[in-house]
C-alpha positions as CSV (number, residue, x, y, z in Angstrom):
1,M,8.5,7.5,-44.3
2,T,5.5,9.3,-45.7
3,F,5.8,13.0,-45.1
4,W,2.1,13.6,-45.8
5,N,1.0,11.4,-42.9
6,I,3.1,13.5,-40.5
7,L,1.8,16.7,-42.0
8,Y,-1.8,15.6,-41.7
9,L,-1.6,14.5,-38.0
10,V,0.5,17.5,-36.9
11,G,-2.2,19.7,-38.5
12,I,-4.9,17.9,-36.5
13,M,-3.0,18.4,-33.3
14,I,-2.4,22.1,-33.9
15,A,-6.1,22.6,-34.8
16,C,-7.2,20.7,-31.6
17,V,-5.0,22.9,-29.4
18,G,-6.5,26.0,-31.1
19,V,-10.0,24.7,-30.4
20,M,-9.0,24.2,-26.7
21,Q,-8.2,27.9,-26.5
22,F,-11.9,28.8,-26.8
23,L,-12.3,28.0,-23.1
24,P,-9.7,30.7,-21.9
25,L,-11.2,33.0,-24.5
26,I,-14.6,32.6,-22.8
27,L,-13.1,33.3,-19.4
28,S,-11.4,36.4,-20.8
29,I,-14.7,37.7,-22.0
30,V,-16.4,36.9,-18.7
31,F,-13.7,38.6,-16.6
32,A,-13.1,41.4,-19.1
33,D,-9.4,41.2,-18.6
34,G,-8.5,43.1,-21.7
35,N,-6.9,40.1,-23.4
36,T,-10.0,38.9,-25.4
37,A,-8.8,40.1,-28.8
38,R,-5.3,38.7,-28.3
39,I,-6.5,35.3,-27.2
40,A,-9.0,35.2,-30.1
41,L,-6.1,35.9,-32.4
42,S,-4.1,33.1,-30.9
43,C,-7.0,30.7,-31.1
44,A,-7.8,31.6,-34.8
45,G,-4.1,31.4,-35.7
46,A,-3.7,27.9,-34.3
47,V,-7.0,26.6,-35.8
48,I,-6.3,28.1,-39.3
49,S,-2.7,26.9,-39.3
50,G,-3.8,23.4,-38.3
51,L,-6.5,23.2,-41.0
52,V,-4.1,24.4,-43.7
53,L,-1.7,21.5,-42.8
54,V,-4.6,19.0,-42.7
55,Y,-5.8,20.1,-46.1
56,A,-2.3,20.0,-47.5
57,G,-1.7,16.4,-46.3
58,R,-5.1,14.8,-46.6
59,K,-5.0,13.7,-50.2
60,K,-1.5,12.2,-50.3
61,R,-1.4,10.5,-46.9
62,R,-1.5,6.7,-46.5
63,M,-4.1,5.0,-44.3
64,L,-1.8,3.0,-42.1
65,L,1.1,4.0,-39.9
66,S,4.3,2.1,-39.6
67,N,6.0,1.8,-36.2
68,S,8.6,4.4,-37.1
69,E,6.0,6.8,-38.4
70,A,4.0,6.4,-35.2
71,L,7.0,7.3,-33.1
72,A,7.8,10.3,-35.4
73,C,4.1,11.4,-35.3
74,V,4.1,11.3,-31.5
75,G,7.3,13.4,-31.2
76,L,6.4,15.9,-33.8
77,C,2.8,16.2,-32.6
78,W,3.9,17.0,-29.0
79,I,6.4,19.6,-30.3
80,A,3.6,21.1,-32.5
81,A,1.1,21.1,-29.6
82,T,3.5,22.9,-27.3
83,C,4.3,25.5,-29.9
84,A,0.6,26.2,-30.4
85,G,0.0,26.2,-26.7
86,A,2.6,29.0,-26.3
87,L,0.6,31.3,-28.5
88,P,-1.8,32.7,-25.8
89,F,1.2,33.7,-23.7
90,I,3.0,35.3,-26.7
91,C,-0.1,37.1,-28.1
92,T,-1.0,38.6,-24.7
93,G,2.6,39.8,-24.2
94,V,3.1,38.3,-20.8
95,M,6.1,36.2,-21.9
96,T,8.9,36.1,-24.5
97,P,8.6,33.4,-27.1
98,V,11.2,31.2,-25.3
99,D,9.6,31.6,-21.9
100,A,6.2,31.0,-23.4
101,W,7.4,27.7,-25.1
102,F,9.0,26.6,-21.8
103,E,5.7,27.3,-19.9
104,S,3.7,25.5,-22.6
105,V,6.0,22.5,-22.6
106,S,5.9,22.4,-18.8
107,G,2.1,22.4,-19.1
108,F,1.6,19.7,-21.7
109,T,4.2,17.4,-20.3
110,T,2.7,18.0,-16.8
111,T,6.1,19.0,-15.4
112,G,5.0,22.1,-13.5
113,S,8.3,24.0,-13.8
114,S,7.6,27.7,-14.4
115,I,9.4,30.9,-15.3
116,L,6.8,33.0,-13.5
117,S,7.8,34.8,-10.3
118,D,4.3,36.2,-9.7
119,I,1.7,33.7,-10.7
120,E,-1.2,35.6,-9.2
121,A,-0.5,38.5,-11.5
122,L,-1.7,36.5,-14.5
123,P,-5.3,37.0,-15.6
124,Q,-7.8,34.1,-14.8
125,S,-8.0,33.2,-18.5
126,L,-4.2,32.4,-18.7
127,L,-4.2,30.7,-15.3
128,F,-6.9,28.4,-16.6
129,W,-5.0,27.9,-19.9
130,R,-2.0,26.7,-17.9
131,S,-4.1,24.2,-16.0
132,L,-5.9,23.1,-19.1
133,T,-2.7,22.2,-20.9
134,Q,-1.7,20.0,-18.0
135,W,-5.1,18.3,-17.8
136,C,-5.0,17.4,-21.5
137,G,-1.3,16.5,-21.4
138,G,-1.9,14.3,-18.3
139,M,-3.6,11.4,-20.1
140,G,-1.9,12.4,-23.3
141,I,-3.1,14.4,-26.2
142,I,-2.4,11.5,-28.5
143,V,-4.7,9.2,-26.4
144,L,-7.4,11.8,-26.6
145,S,-7.0,11.9,-30.4
146,L,-7.4,8.1,-30.6
147,A,-11.1,8.6,-30.1
148,V,-11.1,10.8,-33.3
149,L,-8.4,9.3,-35.5
150,P,-10.3,6.0,-36.4
151,H,-12.9,8.2,-38.0
152,L,-10.2,9.9,-40.0
153,G,-8.7,6.7,-41.4
154,V,-5.6,6.5,-39.2
155,G,-4.8,3.4,-37.1
156,G,-4.5,4.1,-33.4
157,M,-2.7,1.2,-31.7
158,Q,0.7,2.3,-33.1
159,L,0.2,5.8,-31.6
160,Y,-0.9,4.4,-28.3
161,R,2.1,2.2,-27.9
162,A,4.4,5.1,-28.8
163,E,2.7,7.6,-26.4
164,V,1.6,5.7,-23.3
165,P,4.4,5.6,-20.7
166,G,5.8,2.3,-19.7
167,P,6.9,-1.0,-21.3
168,T,3.6,-2.8,-21.5
169,P,0.6,-0.5,-22.1
170,D,-2.8,-2.2,-21.3
171,K,-5.5,-2.3,-23.8
172,L,-8.9,-2.2,-22.1
173,A,-11.1,-2.8,-25.2
174,P,-10.7,-4.6,-28.5
175,R,-10.8,-1.3,-30.4
176,M,-8.3,1.4,-29.7
177,Q,-11.0,4.1,-29.9
178,D,-13.0,2.4,-27.1
179,T,-9.8,2.1,-24.9
180,A,-9.3,5.9,-25.3
181,K,-12.9,6.6,-24.3
182,I,-12.6,4.4,-21.2
183,L,-9.4,6.0,-20.1
184,W,-10.7,9.5,-20.6
185,G,-14.0,8.7,-19.1
186,G,-12.4,7.6,-15.9
187,Y,-10.1,10.6,-16.0
188,C,-13.0,13.0,-16.2
189,V,-15.0,11.2,-13.5
190,L,-12.0,11.5,-11.0
191,T,-11.6,15.1,-12.0
192,L,-15.2,15.9,-11.3
193,V,-15.1,14.1,-7.9
194,M,-12.1,16.1,-6.9
195,V,-13.7,19.4,-7.9
196,I,-16.6,18.6,-5.7
197,C,-14.3,17.6,-2.8
198,L,-12.4,20.9,-3.1
199,L,-15.5,22.9,-3.3
200,L,-16.7,21.3,-0.1
201,A,-13.3,22.1,1.5
202,G,-13.8,25.8,0.8
203,M,-12.2,26.5,-2.6
204,N,-14.0,28.7,-5.1
205,V,-15.1,27.2,-8.4
206,L,-12.1,28.4,-10.5
207,E,-9.6,27.4,-7.9
208,A,-11.2,23.9,-7.5
209,V,-11.3,23.3,-11.3
210,N,-7.7,24.5,-11.8
211,H,-6.3,22.4,-9.0
212,A,-8.3,19.3,-9.9
213,F,-7.0,19.6,-13.5
214,T,-3.4,19.9,-12.4
215,T,-3.6,17.3,-9.6
216,L,-5.2,14.4,-11.7
217,A,-2.6,15.3,-14.4
218,T,0.1,15.2,-11.7
219,G,1.2,18.5,-13.2
220,G,1.4,20.9,-10.2
221,F,0.5,24.3,-11.7
222,S,-1.3,26.3,-9.0
223,T,-3.1,29.6,-9.1
224,K,-1.2,30.8,-6.0
225,N,2.4,31.8,-5.6
226,A,2.5,29.7,-2.4
227,S,1.2,26.6,-4.2
228,A,-0.8,24.3,-2.0
229,A,0.6,26.0,1.1
230,A,-2.0,28.8,0.4
231,F,-4.9,26.5,1.3
232,S,-6.2,24.8,4.4
233,P,-5.0,21.4,5.8
234,A,-8.3,19.9,4.6
235,V,-7.5,20.9,1.0
236,Q,-4.0,19.6,1.3
237,W,-5.2,16.2,2.5
238,I,-7.6,16.0,-0.5
239,I,-4.8,16.9,-2.9
240,I,-2.6,14.2,-1.2
241,A,-5.3,11.6,-1.8
242,F,-5.9,12.4,-5.4
243,M,-2.2,12.8,-6.2
244,F,-1.8,9.3,-4.9
245,L,-4.6,7.9,-7.0
246,A,-3.2,9.6,-10.1
247,G,0.1,7.9,-9.5
248,I,-1.6,4.4,-9.8
249,N,-2.2,2.7,-13.2
250,F,-5.5,4.0,-14.4
251,T,-6.6,0.6,-15.7
252,L,-6.7,-0.5,-12.1
253,H,-9.2,2.3,-11.3
254,F,-11.4,1.1,-14.2
255,R,-11.2,-2.5,-13.1
256,F,-12.0,-1.6,-9.5
257,I,-15.0,0.5,-10.5
258,T,-16.3,-2.3,-12.8
259,G,-16.3,-4.8,-10.0
260,G,-12.7,-6.0,-9.7
261,W,-12.5,-5.2,-6.0
262,N,-9.1,-6.9,-5.7
263,A,-7.6,-5.0,-8.6
264,Y,-5.2,-3.0,-6.5
265,S,-4.1,-5.8,-4.2
266,K,-3.5,-8.2,-7.2
267,S,-1.2,-5.7,-8.9
268,E,2.5,-6.3,-7.9
269,E,3.4,-2.9,-9.0
270,C,0.6,-1.2,-7.1
271,R,1.5,-3.0,-3.9
272,F,5.2,-2.0,-4.2
273,F,4.1,1.6,-4.9
274,V,2.0,1.8,-1.8
275,L,4.7,0.2,0.3
276,L,7.4,2.5,-1.1
277,C,5.2,5.6,-0.4
278,A,4.6,4.5,3.2
279,V,8.3,3.8,3.9
280,L,9.4,7.1,2.4
281,I,6.7,9.0,4.5
282,V,7.8,7.3,7.7
283,L,11.5,7.9,7.0
284,S,10.8,11.6,6.2
285,S,8.6,12.1,9.2
286,G,11.1,10.4,11.5
287,Y,14.0,12.4,10.2
288,L,12.1,15.8,10.4
289,Y,11.1,15.0,14.0
290,V,14.6,13.9,15.1
291,S,16.3,16.9,13.4
292,G,13.9,19.3,15.1
293,A,12.6,20.8,11.9
294,F,9.1,20.3,13.2
295,P,8.9,20.6,17.0
296,V,6.0,18.4,18.2
297,Q,4.3,19.7,21.4
298,S,0.7,19.0,20.5
299,F,-1.5,16.8,18.2
300,S,-1.8,19.7,15.7
301,D,2.0,19.8,15.5
302,L,2.1,16.1,14.9
303,E,-0.6,16.4,12.2
304,R,1.4,19.1,10.5
305,L,4.6,17.1,10.6
306,I,2.9,14.0,9.1
307,R,1.0,16.1,6.5
308,G,4.1,18.0,5.5
309,A,6.1,14.8,5.0
310,A,3.3,12.9,3.3
311,F,2.4,15.8,1.0
312,Q,6.0,16.3,-0.3
313,I,6.7,12.6,-0.7
314,V,3.5,11.9,-2.6
315,S,3.9,15.1,-4.6
316,L,7.4,14.2,-5.7
317,I,7.0,10.5,-6.3
318,T,3.9,11.1,-8.4
319,S,5.8,13.9,-10.2
320,T,3.0,16.4,-9.3
321,G,5.3,19.1,-7.8
322,F,2.8,20.9,-5.5
323,V,4.4,22.4,-2.5
324,S,2.9,22.6,1.0
325,E,6.0,23.6,2.9
326,N,9.2,25.3,1.9
327,Y,11.3,22.2,2.0
328,S,14.4,24.1,0.9
329,L,14.7,25.2,4.5
330,W,14.6,21.6,5.8
331,P,17.8,19.8,6.8
332,L,20.0,18.6,3.9
333,G,19.6,15.0,5.0
334,I,16.1,15.0,3.5
335,V,17.5,15.7,0.0
336,P,18.5,12.1,-0.9
337,L,15.0,10.8,-0.1
338,F,13.4,13.5,-2.2
339,L,15.8,13.0,-5.1
340,F,15.0,9.2,-5.0
341,A,11.3,9.9,-5.0
342,I,11.7,12.2,-8.0
343,F,13.7,9.6,-9.9
344,V,11.4,6.6,-9.2
345,G,8.1,8.2,-10.2
346,G,4.7,6.6,-10.3
347,C,3.2,3.4,-11.8
348,V,3.1,2.5,-15.5
349,G,-0.2,3.6,-17.1
350,S,-0.6,6.5,-14.6
351,T,-0.3,10.2,-15.4
352,A,2.9,10.4,-13.2
353,G,6.3,10.8,-14.7
354,G,9.7,9.5,-13.5
355,F,11.5,6.2,-14.2
356,K,8.4,4.2,-13.2
357,I,7.9,1.7,-10.4
358,M,7.7,-1.3,-12.8
359,R,11.1,-0.5,-14.2
360,V,12.7,-0.2,-10.7
361,M,11.2,-3.6,-9.8
362,V,12.5,-5.1,-13.0
363,L,16.0,-3.7,-12.4
364,G,15.9,-5.1,-8.8
365,K,14.9,-8.5,-10.2
366,V,17.7,-8.4,-12.7
367,L,20.2,-7.6,-10.0
368,R,18.9,-10.4,-7.8
369,R,19.2,-12.8,-10.8
370,E,22.8,-11.8,-11.3
371,F,23.7,-12.4,-7.7
372,F,22.0,-15.8,-7.9
373,L,24.0,-16.7,-11.0
374,M,27.2,-15.6,-9.4
375,L,26.6,-18.1,-6.5
376,H,25.1,-20.8,-8.8
377,P,26.8,-20.5,-12.2
378,R,24.9,-23.5,-13.6
379,G,21.6,-22.4,-12.1
380,V,18.5,-21.2,-14.1
381,S,16.6,-18.1,-12.9
382,T,13.6,-16.7,-14.7
383,I,12.5,-13.1,-14.0
384,K,8.8,-12.9,-13.4
385,F,6.3,-10.1,-13.0
386,Q,2.8,-10.7,-11.9
387,D,3.7,-14.4,-11.8
388,R,4.4,-14.3,-15.5
389,P,7.9,-14.7,-17.1
390,L,9.2,-11.4,-18.5
391,S,10.6,-11.6,-22.0
392,E,14.3,-10.8,-22.5
393,K,13.1,-8.0,-24.8
394,I,11.4,-6.2,-22.0
395,I,14.3,-6.8,-19.6
396,S,16.9,-5.5,-22.1
397,G,14.7,-2.6,-23.0
398,T,14.4,-1.6,-19.3
399,C,18.2,-1.7,-18.9
400,V,18.7,0.3,-22.1
401,F,16.2,2.9,-20.9
402,F,18.0,3.1,-17.5
403,I,21.3,3.7,-19.3
404,T,19.7,6.3,-21.6
405,Y,18.1,8.1,-18.7
406,L,21.5,8.3,-16.8
407,L,23.3,9.4,-20.0
408,V,20.9,12.2,-20.8
409,L,20.9,13.3,-17.1
410,F,24.7,13.4,-17.1
411,V,25.1,15.3,-20.4
412,C,22.4,17.9,-19.7
413,S,23.6,18.5,-16.1
414,S,27.1,19.0,-17.6
415,V,25.7,21.7,-19.9
416,L,24.1,23.5,-17.0
417,L,27.4,23.3,-15.1
418,F,29.2,24.7,-18.1
419,H,26.9,27.8,-17.8
420,G,28.2,28.4,-14.3
421,I,25.1,27.0,-12.4
422,D,26.0,25.1,-9.2
423,F,25.9,21.3,-9.1
424,L,22.8,20.8,-6.9
425,T,20.7,23.2,-9.0
426,S,22.0,21.8,-12.3
427,F,21.5,18.1,-11.3
428,S,18.0,18.6,-9.7
429,A,16.8,20.9,-12.5
430,V,17.6,18.3,-15.2
431,L,16.3,15.4,-13.0
432,T,13.1,17.2,-12.2
433,C,12.5,18.0,-15.9
434,L,13.3,14.4,-17.1
435,S,10.9,13.1,-14.4
436,N,8.3,15.8,-15.2
437,T,8.2,16.8,-11.5
438,G,8.6,20.6,-11.4
439,P,10.5,22.0,-8.4
440,G,14.0,20.8,-7.5
441,F,16.6,22.0,-5.1
442,G,19.1,24.8,-5.0
443,R,18.0,27.8,-7.1
444,V,15.1,25.9,-8.5
445,G,13.7,24.9,-5.1
446,A,10.2,24.9,-3.6
447,V,9.7,28.7,-3.8
448,D,11.9,29.4,-6.8
449,N,11.4,29.3,-10.5
450,F,13.3,28.8,-13.8
451,G,12.9,32.4,-15.1
452,W,16.5,33.5,-14.2
453,M,18.1,30.8,-16.5
454,P,19.7,31.6,-19.8
455,E,17.4,31.1,-22.8
456,D,19.5,28.3,-24.3
457,V,19.2,26.4,-21.0
458,K,15.5,26.9,-21.0
459,V,15.3,25.4,-24.5
460,L,17.5,22.4,-23.4
461,L,15.3,21.8,-20.3
462,S,12.2,22.1,-22.5
463,F,13.5,19.2,-24.6
464,C,14.3,17.3,-21.4
465,M,10.7,17.7,-20.3
466,L,9.5,16.4,-23.7
467,A,12.0,13.5,-23.6
468,G,10.9,12.6,-20.1
469,R,7.2,12.7,-21.0
470,L,7.7,10.6,-24.2
471,E,10.3,8.4,-22.6
472,F,13.1,9.5,-25.0
473,Y,12.5,7.3,-28.0
474,A,9.8,9.4,-29.7
475,L,12.2,12.3,-29.7
476,L,15.5,10.5,-30.3
477,I,14.2,8.7,-33.3
478,L,13.7,12.0,-35.0
479,L,17.5,12.4,-35.1
480,H,18.0,9.0,-36.8
481,P,18.8,9.4,-40.5
482,S,17.1,6.2,-41.6
483,L,13.7,7.6,-40.5
484,W,13.8,10.2,-43.2
485,K,14.7,7.9,-46.0
486,K,12.0,6.8,-48.4
């Protein structure tokens, strides 16, 4: 493995994060919040550090990346980006280094977990920075850099396969650079449309931009302590609609816009996602009505019941993590449905986290094949997806990923239990970090935060967020000794 390739790309990533900090710096100047000099120091420190690493690695790097180098680059670049993203919080003195890194990791991985107990106490510049980290992390910093890397002599397809969630990333154009531009172009258009919708619904400009950033990224950082509950029903319905769109494969949005009117209906994964959301919303609404959690005496009561159930299901299954109701006060029978939604996640190729709909479908097809072979030992059964046979490599990879997911969930939950944290809190905290969702249950519920946890637990959960965002392999490979051999 070439050390200089890694150094060069990590330097580019740190410098890019430093350049991004110009935007909160401008807001700090506009609002005169007293943090201008400190944010400027953070910005300059990141840019200069990145350029030093780029200069150090530029002459000795190789032009092409191997698969192992691509995975290592993705893992190290995300770690470097989150460290650089923590600088504004550290330099302004609003957080300790560990808390700042946790908040930065939560932002870039679009998890939405926070250590803040009073979000509204933060200046507008830092609130915007939190949202901006989620927006950039949503489609992936690496995908963004694919539009730049070809000009720097570094191949992009290896990075794309290592970063884009899911087993079969789509390539929309022959050149990787064009694919990145298409993805980010659609992402920006949807963000702009949502900003306009939120403005029409009564939000001010900064609130609209912040929430559009964190909704399309399925991140869930809000500018209000009460999250989406602080806004009108109209705003909440708009957020529901765009969370749902963000949970669908973005290549389908592109194909729909370019004339493929049946793009959504032709996708087996998209159809299953829509059906699953509908079933979970109906089950949640019915349970809340029967349990008496939402007494229905008028049409407005019925609307609130449906909106509350729909909002939380869509928010959790897309791993956004916005909250419109304090679901911690709802009957415990709703917890299994919500945990299932957190685990399943959104579609492959979306900004959502979780296990992914396609993998759930593949596991279901594998289970069905095993039952068939038990009944018909000499029979032949081929697993198909989109009417095409799936290779055994994808099938075995899905099963291995499922085992890895459960193993990491078990080990990390055990560590939290060892720290004296109750089971529901431990399990849901790790699950919500691995699925990049944000709020969980117990002491990390809808209106709680992670600030009370010990620092070593915050570090562990930060790595869980990174592992979930990069789907384990880009981080786990860094621990493999053979990667570091020449």
